[in-house]
All heavy atoms as an XYZ file, in Angstrom:
942
protein
N      21.243     -2.062    -17.589
C      19.912     -1.495    -17.677
C      19.993     -0.178    -18.451
O      20.855      0.651    -18.196
C      19.337     -1.279    -16.272
C      17.923     -0.758    -16.271
S      17.258     -0.559    -14.603
C      16.140     -1.923    -14.568
N      19.117     -0.011    -19.363
C      19.079      1.168    -20.210
C      18.593      2.386    -19.417
O      17.853      2.253    -18.442
C      18.123      0.869    -21.364
C      18.126      1.868    -22.457
C      17.181      1.443    -23.554
O      17.301      0.306    -24.038
O      16.319      2.257    -23.902
N      19.005      3.589    -19.838
C      18.632      4.808    -19.117
C      17.124      5.002    -19.075
O      16.581      5.411    -18.055
C      19.286      6.027    -19.753
C      20.616      6.374    -19.172
C      21.102      7.715    -19.684
O      20.773      8.129    -20.789
N      21.880      8.377    -18.869
N      16.433      4.718    -20.172
C      14.980      4.901    -20.194
C      14.291      3.933    -19.227
O      13.341      4.308    -18.546
C      14.433      4.716    -21.612
C      12.956      5.027    -21.745
C      12.618      6.460    -21.360
O      13.338      7.391    -21.686
N      11.527      6.632    -20.642
N      14.777      2.704    -19.156
C      14.220      1.737    -18.209
C      14.426      2.200    -16.773
O      13.543      2.047    -15.928
C      14.860      0.362    -18.395
C      14.410     -0.368    -19.628
C      15.086     -1.719    -19.762
O      15.917     -2.083    -18.885
O      14.801     -2.411    -20.741
N      15.592      2.759    -16.513
C      15.884      3.263    -15.174
C      14.960      4.426    -14.814
O      14.399      4.469    -13.721
C      17.355      3.696    -15.086
C      17.862      4.111    -13.716
C      17.742      2.966    -12.729
C      19.301      4.577    -13.823
N      14.771      5.339    -15.753
C      13.871      6.466    -15.530
C      12.433      5.982    -15.329
O      11.731      6.462    -14.429
C      13.939      7.446    -16.704
C      13.017      8.656    -16.622
C      13.370      9.515    -15.412
C      13.089      9.464    -17.896
N      12.003      5.013    -16.128
C      10.653      4.456    -15.975
C      10.482      3.809    -14.601
O       9.421      3.918    -13.983
C      10.365      3.428    -17.067
C      10.220      4.057    -18.442
O      10.029      5.297    -18.520
O      10.309      3.312    -19.438
N      11.530      3.145    -14.129
C      11.471      2.542    -12.794
C      11.345      3.582    -11.699
O      10.569      3.421    -10.756
N      12.106      4.664    -11.825
C      11.994      5.752    -10.842
C      10.601      6.363    -10.842
O      10.027      6.628     -9.781
C      13.033      6.845    -11.115
C      14.394      6.540    -10.595
C      15.490      6.588    -11.443
C      14.603      6.207     -9.260
C      16.761      6.311    -10.968
C      15.863      5.926     -8.783
C      16.947      5.976     -9.628
N      10.046      6.583    -12.022
C       8.699      7.152    -12.118
C       7.675      6.189    -11.530
O       6.767      6.594    -10.786
C       8.358      7.514    -13.579
C       6.893      7.866    -13.740
C       9.241      8.654    -14.061
N       7.817      4.905    -11.839
C       6.868      3.906    -11.338
C       6.896      3.846     -9.815
O       5.852      3.963     -9.161
C       7.193      2.525    -11.917
C       6.284      1.433    -11.379
S       6.798     -0.218    -11.854
C       8.385     -0.349    -11.076
N       8.080      3.671     -9.240
C       8.158      3.560     -7.788
C       7.849      4.884     -7.109
O       7.255      4.917     -6.028
C       9.524      3.020     -7.348
C       9.656      1.541     -7.541
C      10.393      1.031     -8.598
C       9.017      0.664     -6.696
C      10.497     -0.331     -8.785
C       9.113     -0.709     -6.868
C       9.858     -1.208     -7.923
N       8.211      5.995     -7.740
C       7.865      7.301     -7.195
C       6.363      7.522     -7.170
O       5.811      8.046     -6.195
N       5.684      7.103     -8.236
C       4.224      7.237     -8.292
C       3.553      6.367     -7.231
O       2.624      6.812     -6.552
C       3.702      6.840     -9.678
O       4.244      7.658    -10.675
N       4.028      5.148     -7.091
C       3.455      4.261     -6.070
C       3.685      4.846     -4.679
O       2.766      4.871     -3.849
C       4.074      2.867     -6.173
N       4.887      5.324     -4.420
C       5.185      5.922     -3.121
C       4.360      7.159     -2.848
O       3.889      7.374     -1.723
N       4.149      7.978     -3.873
C       3.339      9.187     -3.704
C       1.892      8.840     -3.375
O       1.286      9.461     -2.494
C       3.406     10.048     -4.966
C       2.597     11.341     -4.935
C       3.093     12.267     -3.813
C       2.672     12.044     -6.269
N       1.338      7.849     -4.051
C      -0.034      7.434     -3.739
C      -0.125      6.906     -2.306
O      -1.074      7.217     -1.581
C      -0.515      6.384     -4.745
C      -0.728      6.869     -6.176
C      -1.083      5.709     -7.083
C      -1.787      7.949     -6.223
N       0.853      6.100     -1.905
C       0.873      5.609     -0.529
C       0.996      6.738      0.471
O       0.343      6.742      1.518
N       1.820      7.730      0.145
C       1.990      8.882      1.024
C       0.679      9.641      1.190
O       0.303     10.012      2.303
C       3.077      9.810      0.478
C       3.221     11.089      1.255
C       3.917     11.109      2.452
C       2.631     12.257      0.803
C       4.039     12.286      3.180
C       2.750     13.435      1.520
C       3.449     13.451      2.724
N      -0.012      9.893      0.094
C      -1.270     10.643      0.163
C      -2.326      9.905      0.980
O      -3.029     10.522      1.796
C      -1.791     10.932     -1.244
C      -0.967     11.913     -2.065
C      -1.490     11.990     -3.496
C      -0.962     13.285     -1.408
N      -2.428      8.610      0.799
C      -3.400      7.848      1.569
C      -2.994      7.804      3.032
O      -3.830      7.960      3.931
C      -3.585      6.437      0.973
C      -4.240      6.581     -0.401
C      -4.418      5.554      1.890
C      -4.254      5.337     -1.217
N      -1.725      7.613      3.307
C      -1.249      7.629      4.692
C      -1.463      8.974      5.353
O      -1.825      9.057      6.529
N      -1.249     10.042      4.608
C      -1.484     11.388      5.143
C      -2.955     11.582      5.501
O      -3.283     12.103      6.570
C      -1.041     12.433      4.118
C      -1.159     13.892      4.526
C      -0.238     14.188      5.709
C      -0.812     14.793      3.343
N      -3.832     11.142      4.627
C      -5.266     11.252      4.906
C      -5.651     10.441      6.131
O      -6.421     10.894      6.983
C      -6.070     10.802      3.681
C      -7.567     11.009      3.802
C      -8.289      9.900      4.553
O      -7.836      8.744      4.522
O      -9.316     10.212      5.193
N      -5.105      9.224      6.253
C      -5.435      8.369      7.398
C      -4.884      8.968      8.695
O      -5.499      8.839      9.750
C      -4.881      6.948      7.214
C      -5.455      6.160      6.065
C      -6.953      6.038      6.054
N      -7.461      5.550      7.325
C      -8.695      5.752      7.765
N      -9.553      6.434      7.060
N      -9.086      5.278      8.925
N      -3.731      9.633      8.618
C      -3.152     10.215      9.840
C      -3.894     11.471     10.269
O      -3.816     11.866     11.429
C      -1.673     10.536      9.634
O      -1.513     11.622      8.755
N      -4.604     12.104      9.347
C      -5.363     13.300      9.687
C      -6.734     12.957     10.258
O      -7.463     13.830     10.705
C      -5.531     14.186      8.445
C      -4.225     14.794      8.000
S      -4.256     15.666      6.416
C      -5.813     16.452      6.373
N      -7.099     11.683     10.263
C      -8.390     11.249     10.790
C      -8.444     11.363     12.303
O      -7.469     11.697     12.977
N      -9.604     11.059     12.832
C      -9.828     11.193     14.272
C      -9.198     10.068     15.080
O      -8.844     10.250     16.234
C     -11.328     11.249     14.547
C     -11.980     12.484     13.955
C     -13.492     12.463     14.112
O     -14.011     11.562     14.772
O     -14.131     13.348     13.556
N      -9.079      8.886     14.494
C      -8.512      7.766     15.246
C      -6.996      7.748     15.083
O      -6.466      8.037     14.018
C      -9.101      6.440     14.766
O      -8.706      6.186     13.450
N      -6.309      7.406     16.145
C      -4.858      7.345     16.130
C      -4.444      5.882     16.094
O      -4.658      5.148     17.038
C      -4.284      8.034     17.370
C      -2.774      8.086     17.337
O      -2.171      7.824     16.316
N      -2.180      8.402     18.453
N      -3.852      5.466     14.988
C      -3.425      4.086     14.820
C      -1.905      4.060     14.701
O      -1.362      4.372     13.643
C      -4.079      3.474     13.571
C      -3.814      1.999     13.457
O      -2.921      1.460     14.092
N      -4.589      1.342     12.631
N      -1.202      3.681     15.767
C       0.264      3.712     15.721
C       0.870      2.653     14.807
O       2.051      2.695     14.514
C       0.664      3.487     17.175
C      -0.470      2.723     17.761
C      -1.703      3.232     17.055
N       0.059      1.698     14.367
C       0.584      0.616     13.529
C       0.329      0.849     12.047
O       0.604     -0.023     11.249
C      -0.011     -0.721     13.959
C       0.348     -1.073     15.358
N       1.609     -1.458     15.715
C      -0.365     -1.038     16.493
C       1.650     -1.680     17.019
N       0.465     -1.427     17.511
N      -0.207      2.000     11.685
C      -0.422      2.325     10.272
C      -0.201      3.825     10.091
O      -1.142      4.598     10.046
C      -1.813      1.908      9.830
N       1.055      4.207     10.011
C       1.422      5.608      9.865
C       1.637      5.925      8.385
O       1.480      5.056      7.525
C       2.700      5.912     10.649
O       3.772      5.121     10.110
C       2.536      5.585     12.126
N       2.011      7.146      8.095
C       2.257      7.546      6.709
C       3.321      6.653      6.082
O       3.159      6.164      4.956
C       2.689      9.030      6.642
C       1.542      9.935      7.074
C       3.150      9.392      5.237
C       1.924     11.402      7.200
N       4.387      6.396      6.817
C       5.462      5.541      6.284
C       4.952      4.149      5.958
O       5.385      3.535      4.977
C       6.608      5.435      7.287
C       7.496      6.614      7.318
C       8.691      6.363      8.168
N       8.289      5.825      9.467
C       9.102      5.647     10.475
N      10.368      5.947     10.352
N       8.670      5.173     11.622
N       4.059      3.631      6.795
C       3.534      2.285      6.552
C       2.784      2.219      5.225
O       2.919      1.245      4.477
C       2.615      1.852      7.693
C       3.359      1.713      8.998
O       4.473      1.176      8.987
O       2.822      2.153     10.032
N       1.998      3.250      4.921
C       1.259      3.247      3.666
C       2.190      3.366      2.462
O       1.932      2.752      1.420
C       0.196      4.350      3.668
C      -1.027      3.970      4.453
C      -1.129      4.302      5.788
C      -2.050      3.257      3.869
C      -2.244      3.938      6.526
C      -3.170      2.885      4.587
C      -3.269      3.229      5.922
N       3.252      4.127      2.607
C       4.249      4.192      1.526
C       4.867      2.809      1.336
O       5.037      2.342      0.200
C       5.321      5.255      1.841
C       6.459      5.193      0.829
C       4.708      6.649      1.874
N       5.169      2.137      2.424
C       5.755      0.794      2.337
C       4.771     -0.190      1.716
O       5.155     -1.039      0.906
C       6.241      0.324      3.731
C       7.452      1.162      4.147
C       6.564     -1.166      3.732
C       7.867      0.970      5.581
N       3.479     -0.100      2.072
C       2.477     -0.992      1.468
C       2.456     -0.812     -0.054
O       2.395     -1.785     -0.796
C       1.084     -0.724      2.031
C       0.937     -1.003      3.504
C      -0.045     -0.352      4.234
C       1.750     -1.904      4.163
C      -0.199     -0.591      5.593
C       1.609     -2.152      5.520
C       0.623     -1.494      6.235
N       2.497      0.442     -0.503
C       2.507      0.710     -1.945
C       3.788      0.187     -2.581
O       3.760     -0.389     -3.679
C       2.346      2.206     -2.204
N       4.923      0.357     -1.902
C       6.196     -0.151     -2.422
C       6.199     -1.674     -2.488
O       6.733     -2.258     -3.435
C       7.372      0.326     -1.580
C       7.826      1.728     -1.891
C       8.515      2.454     -0.944
C       7.582      2.322     -3.112
C       8.951      3.742     -1.203
C       8.014      3.610     -3.395
C       8.705      4.325     -2.434
N       5.631     -2.326     -1.493
C       5.561     -3.793     -1.528
C       4.730     -4.242     -2.724
O       5.088     -5.189     -3.433
C       5.008     -4.364     -0.206
C       5.988     -4.125      0.938
C       4.713     -5.864     -0.342
C       5.427     -4.482      2.311
N       3.608     -3.556     -2.966
C       2.782     -3.888     -4.122
C       3.526     -3.688     -5.431
O       3.527     -4.553     -6.311
N       4.175     -2.534     -5.572
C       4.904     -2.248     -6.808
C       6.080     -3.195     -6.995
O       6.322     -3.692     -8.101
C       5.381     -0.795     -6.808
N       6.803     -3.461     -5.920
C       7.968     -4.350     -6.013
C       7.561     -5.771     -6.348
O       8.194     -6.426     -7.193
C       8.761     -4.333     -4.690
O       9.147     -2.994     -4.405
C       9.983     -5.215     -4.766
N       6.511     -6.269     -5.707
C       6.083     -7.646     -5.983
C       5.567     -7.779     -7.413
O       5.842     -8.780     -8.075
C       5.040     -8.106     -4.964
O       3.863     -7.334     -5.053
N       4.837     -6.765     -7.909
C       4.347     -6.828     -9.296
C       5.493     -6.681    -10.290
O       5.531     -7.378    -11.315
C       3.298     -5.744     -9.519
N       6.423     -5.783    -10.007
C       7.575     -5.583    -10.892
C       8.421     -6.856    -10.956
O       8.761     -7.340    -12.040
C       8.410     -4.400    -10.406
C       9.617     -4.119    -11.238
C       9.495     -3.490    -12.463
C      10.879     -4.477    -10.794
C      10.612     -3.231    -13.248
C      12.002     -4.225    -11.566
C      11.867     -3.597    -12.800
N       8.734     -7.410     -9.795
C       9.539     -8.638     -9.767
C       8.771     -9.806    -10.382
O       9.353    -10.635    -11.098
C       9.950     -8.969     -8.337
N       7.471     -9.860    -10.122
C       6.657    -10.929    -10.698
C       6.640    -10.885    -12.216
O       6.697    -11.927    -12.874
N       6.589     -9.661    -12.781
C       6.592     -9.561    -14.245
C       7.977     -9.867    -14.805
O       8.097    -10.497    -15.849
C       6.120     -8.180    -14.688
O       7.062     -7.197    -14.348
N       9.024     -9.433    -14.132
C      10.395     -9.695    -14.608
C      10.744    -11.176    -14.531
O      11.440    -11.698    -15.391
C      11.414     -8.915    -13.775
C      11.391     -7.452    -13.991
C      12.053     -7.122    -15.302
N      12.081     -5.682    -15.463
C      12.959     -5.058    -16.165
N      13.915     -5.715    -16.771
N      12.902     -3.748    -16.287
N      10.273    -11.834    -13.480
C      10.590    -13.247    -13.277
C       9.509    -14.180    -13.807
O       9.600    -15.393    -13.636
C      10.828    -13.519    -11.788
C      11.974    -12.733    -11.155
C      11.996    -12.948     -9.650
C      13.297    -13.129    -11.780
N       8.466    -13.592    -14.414
C       7.332    -14.357    -14.936
C       6.741    -15.265    -13.853
O       6.536    -16.457    -14.051
C       7.744    -15.174    -16.165
C       6.541    -15.654    -16.950
O       5.493    -14.974    -16.907
O       6.641    -16.718    -17.593
N       6.507    -14.655    -12.671
C       5.978    -15.398    -11.529
C       4.934    -14.541    -10.805
O       5.276    -13.784     -9.900
C       7.118    -15.772    -10.578
C       6.659    -16.664     -9.451
O       5.481    -16.962     -9.314
N       7.600    -17.082     -8.629
N       3.661    -14.660    -11.195
C       2.622    -13.846    -10.556
C       2.396    -14.190     -9.082
O       1.762    -13.422     -8.364
C       1.375    -14.130    -11.397
C       1.639    -15.428    -12.064
C       3.127    -15.519    -12.253
N       2.937    -15.299     -8.631
C       2.787    -15.679     -7.224
C       3.516    -14.714     -6.294
O       3.216    -14.655     -5.105
C       3.279    -17.113     -7.000
C       2.311    -18.104     -7.564
C       2.422    -18.760     -8.758
C       1.079    -18.525     -6.996
N       1.336    -19.563     -8.959
C       0.495    -19.443     -7.877
C       0.403    -18.214     -5.814
C      -0.728    -20.049     -7.634
C      -0.821    -18.825     -5.571
C      -1.371    -19.720     -6.458
N       4.458    -13.960     -6.835
C       5.140    -12.965     -6.004
C       4.173    -11.881     -5.525
O       4.342    -11.339     -4.426
C       6.302    -12.344     -6.774
C       7.482    -13.270     -7.035
C       8.516    -12.585     -7.915
C       8.101    -13.719     -5.729
N       3.158    -11.579     -6.315
C       2.144    -10.611     -5.884
C       1.353    -11.179     -4.704
O       1.079    -10.467     -3.736
C       1.214    -10.236     -7.053
C       2.020     -9.544     -8.158
C       0.075     -9.343     -6.578
C       1.240     -9.294     -9.432
N       1.020    -12.447     -4.779
C       0.309    -13.098     -3.661
C       1.188    -13.084     -2.416
O       0.709    -12.814     -1.307
C      -0.085    -14.547     -4.024
C      -0.979    -14.584     -5.260
C      -0.753    -15.240     -2.846
C      -2.305    -13.873     -5.107
N       2.471    -13.335     -2.577
C       3.397    -13.286     -1.445
C       3.457    -11.895     -0.836
O       3.472    -11.738      0.391
N       3.495    -10.871     -1.682
C       3.488     -9.492     -1.180
C       2.202     -9.179     -0.441
O       2.221     -8.538      0.618
N       1.074     -9.624     -0.991
C      -0.212     -9.399     -0.320
C      -0.249    -10.089      1.035
O      -0.720     -9.509      2.025
C      -1.363     -9.885     -1.199
C      -2.760     -9.769     -0.586
C      -3.101     -8.317     -0.282
C      -3.796    -10.392     -1.504
N       0.252    -11.307      1.112
C       0.281    -12.019      2.391
C       1.156    -11.304      3.408
O       0.824    -11.253      4.597
C       0.746    -13.459      2.190
C      -0.221    -14.369      1.430
C       0.409    -15.740      1.188
C      -1.553    -14.499      2.156
N       2.253    -10.715      2.953
C       3.122     -9.959      3.860
C       2.395     -8.725      4.398
O       2.448     -8.444      5.603
C       4.408     -9.544      3.137
N       1.711     -8.001      3.515
C       0.967     -6.820      3.956
C      -0.162     -7.229      4.901
O      -0.383     -6.580      5.938
C       0.429     -6.035      2.738
C      -0.579     -4.977      3.151
C       1.576     -5.380      1.992
N      -0.868     -8.307      4.576
C      -1.938     -8.781      5.460
C      -1.399     -9.161      6.830
O      -2.032     -8.867      7.855
C      -2.660     -9.967      4.825
C      -3.578     -9.644      3.653
C      -4.109    -10.933      3.019
C      -4.719     -8.752      4.086
N      -0.237     -9.810      6.862
C       0.357    -10.182      8.149
C       0.683     -8.943      8.974
O       0.433     -8.904     10.186
C       1.619    -11.024      7.927
N       1.227     -7.911      8.333
C       1.536     -6.667      9.047
C       0.261     -6.003      9.570
O       0.214     -5.535     10.717
C       2.287     -5.704      8.132
C       3.691     -6.103      7.740
C       4.212     -5.197      6.631
C       4.608     -6.072      8.943
N      -0.776     -5.957      8.739
C      -2.018     -5.307      9.152
C      -2.735     -6.075     10.260
O      -3.235     -5.480     11.214
C      -2.938     -5.137      7.939
C      -2.484     -4.102      6.922
C      -3.305     -4.210      5.641
C      -2.586     -2.701      7.506
N      -2.769     -7.391     10.141
C      -3.437     -8.204     11.167
C      -2.687     -8.116     12.493
O      -3.307     -7.977     13.551
C      -3.578     -9.670     10.695
C      -3.964    -10.592     11.834
C      -4.599     -9.759      9.573
N      -1.366     -8.163     12.451
C      -0.613     -8.072     13.699
C      -0.788     -6.703     14.343
O      -0.904     -6.594     15.567
C       0.865     -8.379     13.473
O       1.466     -7.395     12.658
N      -0.824     -5.641     13.536
C      -1.064     -4.307     14.079
C      -2.457     -4.167     14.656
O      -2.650     -3.590     15.729
N      -3.447     -4.718     13.959
C      -4.830     -4.667     14.449
C      -4.939     -5.441     15.765
O      -5.568     -4.987     16.717
C      -5.775     -5.250     13.398
C      -7.225     -5.154     13.777
C      -7.938     -3.988     13.543
C      -7.894     -6.218     14.372
C      -9.273     -3.880     13.893
C      -9.222     -6.130     14.725
C      -9.908     -4.955     14.473
O     -11.235     -4.863     14.830
N      -4.318     -6.605     15.804
C      -4.368     -7.423     17.013
C      -3.705     -6.703     18.187
O      -4.224     -6.694     19.299
C      -3.696     -8.767     16.740
C      -3.713     -9.694     17.912
C      -4.764    -10.417     18.375
C      -2.626     -9.975     18.782
N      -4.387    -11.142     19.476
C      -3.076    -10.887     19.758
C      -1.300     -9.541     18.845
C      -2.263    -11.373     20.752
C      -0.494    -10.037     19.844
C      -0.975    -10.937     20.787
N      -2.555     -6.087     17.939
C      -1.845     -5.366     19.001
C      -2.654     -4.169     19.494
O      -2.652     -3.865     20.692
C      -0.478     -4.902     18.505
N      -3.344     -3.494     18.600
C      -4.151     -2.333     18.988
C      -5.369     -2.718     19.817
O      -5.883     -1.914     20.583
C      -4.641     -1.564     17.757
C      -3.547     -0.767     17.113
O      -2.498     -0.542     17.760
O      -3.732     -0.362     15.954
N      -5.853     -3.934     19.664
C      -7.098     -4.331     20.325
C      -6.881     -5.274     21.499
O      -7.806     -5.969     21.912
C      -8.047     -4.935     19.292
C      -8.546     -3.905     18.328
N      -7.834     -3.540     17.221
C      -9.657     -3.139     18.337
C      -8.492     -2.601     16.567
N      -9.591     -2.333     17.221
N      -5.694     -5.279     22.056
C      -5.429     -6.094     23.240
C      -6.071     -5.502     24.487
O      -6.428     -6.220     25.398
C      -3.921     -6.265     23.453
C      -3.306     -7.209     22.460
C      -3.928     -8.584     22.527
O      -3.929     -9.222     23.560
N      -4.508     -9.031     21.433
N      -6.220     -4.190     24.527
C      -6.841     -3.523     25.668
C      -8.348     -3.563     25.478
O      -8.900     -2.931     24.592
C      -6.350     -2.071     25.763
C      -6.834     -1.391     27.032
O      -7.405     -2.075     27.901
O      -6.620     -0.170     27.145
N      -9.026     -4.312     26.320
C     -10.476     -4.507     26.177
C     -11.272     -3.255     26.534
O     -12.439     -3.155     26.203
C     -10.945     -5.669     27.056
C     -10.248     -6.965     26.768
C     -10.655     -7.504     25.428
C     -10.048     -8.891     25.238
N      -9.682     -9.191     23.935
N     -10.662     -2.275     27.203
C     -11.385     -1.075     27.603
C     -11.525     -0.076     26.452
O     -12.346      0.827     26.518
C     -10.676     -0.385     28.780
C     -10.681     -1.263     30.022
O     -11.580     -2.120     30.137
O      -9.780     -1.097     30.857
N     -10.718     -0.233     25.409
C     -10.773      0.681     24.275
C     -11.930      0.297     23.356
O     -12.165     -0.873     23.098
C      -9.463      0.620     23.484
C      -8.277      1.165     24.223
C      -8.322      2.679     24.324
O      -8.762      3.328     23.366
O      -7.920      3.185     25.382
N     -12.657      1.288     22.831
C     -13.719      0.965     21.874
C     -13.124      0.498     20.557
O     -12.015      0.881     20.184
C     -14.455      2.290     21.698
C     -13.453      3.332     22.047
C     -12.558      2.719     23.103
N     -13.868     -0.341     19.845
C     -13.416     -0.832     18.557
C     -13.439      0.313     17.551
O     -14.449      0.985     17.385
C     -14.318     -1.969     18.081
C     -13.795     -2.642     16.832
O     -12.614     -2.421     16.483
O     -14.558     -3.392     16.216
N     -12.311      0.544     16.890
C     -12.210      1.655     15.953
C     -12.530      1.248     14.527
O     -12.458      2.063     13.621
C     -10.797      2.265     16.003
O      -9.854      1.231     15.698
C     -10.503      2.863     17.354
N     -12.858     -0.002     14.291
C     -13.168     -0.465     12.943
C     -11.929     -0.915     12.191
O     -10.829     -0.977     12.732
N     -12.135     -1.211     10.931
C     -11.043     -1.732     10.114
C     -10.801     -0.895      8.858
O     -10.252     -1.382      7.875
C     -11.337     -3.180      9.699
O     -12.583     -3.203      8.992
C     -11.384     -4.098     10.891
N     -11.197      0.362      8.902
C     -11.022      1.229      7.739
C      -9.553      1.394      7.370
O      -9.180      1.338      6.188
C     -11.655      2.609      7.995
O     -12.992      2.416      8.431
C     -11.647      3.455      6.760
N      -8.703      1.598      8.362
C      -7.278      1.783      8.080
C      -6.677      0.520      7.482
O      -5.876      0.594      6.547
C      -6.538      2.177      9.373
O      -7.077      3.416      9.830
C      -5.049      2.326      9.141
N      -7.066     -0.634      7.985
C      -6.550     -1.887      7.450
C      -7.018     -2.087      6.007
O      -6.250     -2.521      5.150
C      -6.969     -3.064      8.334
C      -6.258     -3.111      9.671
C      -6.770     -2.088     10.695
O      -7.834     -1.479     10.466
O      -6.094     -1.910     11.711
N      -8.270     -1.763      5.740
C      -8.779     -1.844      4.370
C      -8.040     -0.899      3.444
O      -7.713     -1.251      2.300
N      -7.761      0.305      3.927
C      -7.010      1.273      3.127
C      -5.595      0.762      2.855
O      -5.037      0.997      1.774
C      -6.961      2.624      3.826
N      -5.013      0.036      3.806
C      -3.684     -0.539      3.602
C      -3.681     -1.586      2.501
O      -2.755     -1.624      1.677
N      -4.727     -2.401      2.450
C      -4.824     -3.423      1.396
C      -5.007     -2.764      0.033
O      -4.365     -3.146     -0.946
C      -5.976     -4.402      1.711
C      -5.647     -5.195      2.983
C      -6.233     -5.341      0.540
C      -6.817     -5.970      3.553
N      -5.878     -1.755     -0.025
C      -6.077     -1.040     -1.289
C      -4.778     -0.363     -1.726
O      -4.433     -0.366     -2.914
C      -7.232     -0.024     -1.170
C      -7.319      0.860     -2.405
C      -8.551     -0.738     -0.935
N      -4.032      0.192     -0.783
C      -2.765      0.844     -1.110
C      -1.782     -0.146     -1.722
O      -1.060      0.177     -2.663
C      -2.164      1.506      0.146
O      -3.119      2.429      0.666
C      -0.878      2.225     -0.178
N      -1.756     -1.361     -1.194
C      -0.919     -2.411     -1.789
C      -1.293     -2.602     -3.257
O      -0.428     -2.634     -4.137
C      -1.089     -3.726     -1.019
C      -0.513     -4.919     -1.728
C       0.835     -5.206     -1.644
C      -1.319     -5.749     -2.496
C       1.380     -6.294     -2.310
C      -0.789     -6.832     -3.173
C       0.566     -7.114     -3.069
N      -2.583     -2.721     -3.523
C      -3.023     -2.948     -4.902
C      -2.815     -1.732     -5.795
O      -2.658     -1.871     -7.004
C      -4.475     -3.435     -4.937
C      -4.604     -4.879     -4.569
C      -5.216     -5.262     -3.395
C      -4.092     -5.867     -5.392
C      -5.316     -6.595     -3.046
C      -4.186     -7.212     -5.059
C      -4.799     -7.576     -3.880
N      -2.796     -0.539     -5.216
C      -2.458      0.641     -6.009
C      -1.022      0.535     -6.518
O      -0.728      0.872     -7.668
C      -2.638      1.917     -5.188
C      -4.072      2.277     -4.809
C      -4.083      3.527     -3.937
C      -4.939      2.450     -6.026
N      -0.121      0.069     -5.661
C       1.261     -0.159     -6.080
C       1.336     -1.196     -7.185
O       2.106     -1.046     -8.134
N       0.522     -2.250     -7.079
C       0.488     -3.273     -8.125
C       0.010     -2.663     -9.437
O       0.598     -2.890    -10.497
C      -0.415     -4.456     -7.707
C      -0.639     -5.413     -8.871
C       0.171     -5.202     -6.514
N      -1.069     -1.871     -9.374
C      -1.604     -1.255    -10.590
C      -0.580     -0.364    -11.273
O      -0.452     -0.372    -12.502
C      -2.868     -0.456    -10.271
C      -4.125     -1.256    -10.005
C      -5.244     -0.348     -9.517
C      -4.554     -2.012    -11.259
N       0.140      0.418    -10.481
C       1.167      1.285    -11.068
C       2.231      0.441    -11.757
O       2.656      0.742    -12.875
C       1.787      2.201     -9.992
C       3.021      2.905    -10.519
C       0.774      3.221     -9.501
N       2.639     -0.642    -11.126
C       3.723     -1.463    -11.670
C       3.317     -2.247    -12.916
O       4.170     -2.533    -13.755
C       4.239     -2.423    -10.599
N       2.036     -2.585    -13.038
C       1.616     -3.358    -14.214
C       1.200     -2.459    -15.375
O       0.737     -2.941    -16.403
C       0.485     -4.359    -13.883
C       0.957     -5.379    -12.862
C      -0.778     -3.653    -13.447
N       1.376     -1.150    -15.202
C       1.133     -0.245    -16.312
C      -0.243      0.393    -16.342
O      -0.694      0.816    -17.402
N      -0.899      0.475    -15.205
C      -2.210      1.121    -15.132
C      -2.192      2.254    -14.101
O      -3.007      2.262    -13.174
C      -3.276      0.091    -14.792
N      -1.269      3.218    -14.250
C      -1.194      4.278    -13.242
C      -2.422      5.179    -13.214
O      -2.785      5.702    -12.159
C       0.059      5.068    -13.635
C       0.230      4.806    -15.085
C      -0.280      3.405    -15.308
N      -3.085      5.347    -14.370
C      -4.286      6.178    -14.401
C      -5.381      5.573    -13.539
O      -6.074      6.283    -12.798
C      -4.801      6.356    -15.836
C      -3.815      7.036    -16.757
C      -2.811      6.077    -17.402
O      -2.892      4.850    -17.166
O      -1.933      6.571    -18.132
N      -5.548      4.264    -13.642
C      -6.543      3.573    -12.813
C      -6.164      3.663    -11.340
O      -7.026      3.875    -10.483
C      -6.675      2.104    -13.249
C      -7.671      1.263    -12.482
C      -9.079      1.850    -12.576
C      -7.657     -0.171    -12.996
N      -4.879      3.521    -11.036
C      -4.422      3.622     -9.646
C      -4.716      5.010     -9.081
O      -5.169      5.141     -7.943
C      -2.924      3.328     -9.553
N      -4.488      6.053     -9.881
C      -4.770      7.411     -9.419
C      -6.258      7.599     -9.203
O      -6.677      8.209     -8.201
C      -4.203      8.444    -10.425
C      -2.666      8.399    -10.390
C      -4.706      9.839    -10.136
C      -2.004      9.157    -11.526
N      -7.075      7.087    -10.102
C      -8.533      7.213     -9.955
C      -9.017      6.501     -8.688
O      -9.847      7.052     -7.939
C      -9.235      6.657    -11.183
N      -8.520      5.312     -8.434
C      -8.916      4.582     -7.222
C      -8.435      5.314     -5.978
O      -9.156      5.399     -4.981
C      -8.394      3.124     -7.271
C      -8.605      2.416     -5.949
C      -9.067      2.357     -8.410
N      -7.231      5.858     -6.025
C      -6.697      6.598     -4.877
C      -7.559      7.823     -4.591
O      -7.840      8.125     -3.420
C      -5.252      7.008     -5.125
N      -7.972      8.535     -5.635
C      -8.830      9.713     -5.424
C     -10.159      9.288     -4.811
O     -10.635      9.932     -3.865
C      -9.045     10.457     -6.770
C      -7.737     11.140     -7.188
C     -10.172     11.478     -6.647
C      -7.762     11.704     -8.590
N     -10.735      8.206     -5.292
C     -11.982      7.707     -4.714
C     -11.780      7.310     -3.254
O     -12.638      7.597     -2.400
C     -12.500      6.527     -5.526
N     -10.670      6.678     -2.957
C     -10.383      6.269     -1.574
C     -10.193      7.483     -0.665
O     -10.620      7.475      0.483
C      -9.136      5.378     -1.545
C      -8.722      4.813     -0.187
C      -9.814      3.888      0.350
C      -7.424      4.061     -0.316
N      -9.570      8.516     -1.193
C      -9.345      9.723     -0.383
C     -10.654     10.426     -0.035
O     -10.755     11.060      1.001
C      -8.398     10.674     -1.109
C      -6.955     10.203     -1.199
C      -6.162     11.108     -2.134
C      -6.314     10.130      0.167
N     -11.638     10.311     -0.886
C     -12.932     10.941     -0.589
C     -13.812      9.985      0.148
O     -14.670     10.275      0.864
C     -13.614     11.417     -1.871
C     -12.962     12.641     -2.438
C     -12.204     12.574     -3.575
C     -13.081     13.853     -1.787
C     -11.589     13.699     -4.101
C     -12.472     14.992     -2.295
C     -11.732     14.911     -3.467
């Protein structure tokens, strides 16, 4: 692997991780406490998106992005289900789960060469 390719990979994954971190930080500062979607989880969602898009482009297999999305959805649904087992707790909504899905796609956008769009969407999501 060439040095420039390696540097581009570090920048790509670093950018995806930073966007995931910022969204996770914002979600953790909210009023609701969701133990199944912490700052680390959002970084991982962005990494899964970036990794699946990167591998999909290298292997010429866009289905890897669908596989990554299904993995993130499985994690979010299982966390949502676990959080709502106690019937006495009020429903907190699905904003965090939606933010997790968007974070996955932000990682995809960064990996396919649209980091400016990913940053713009992240800023909109943060507000």
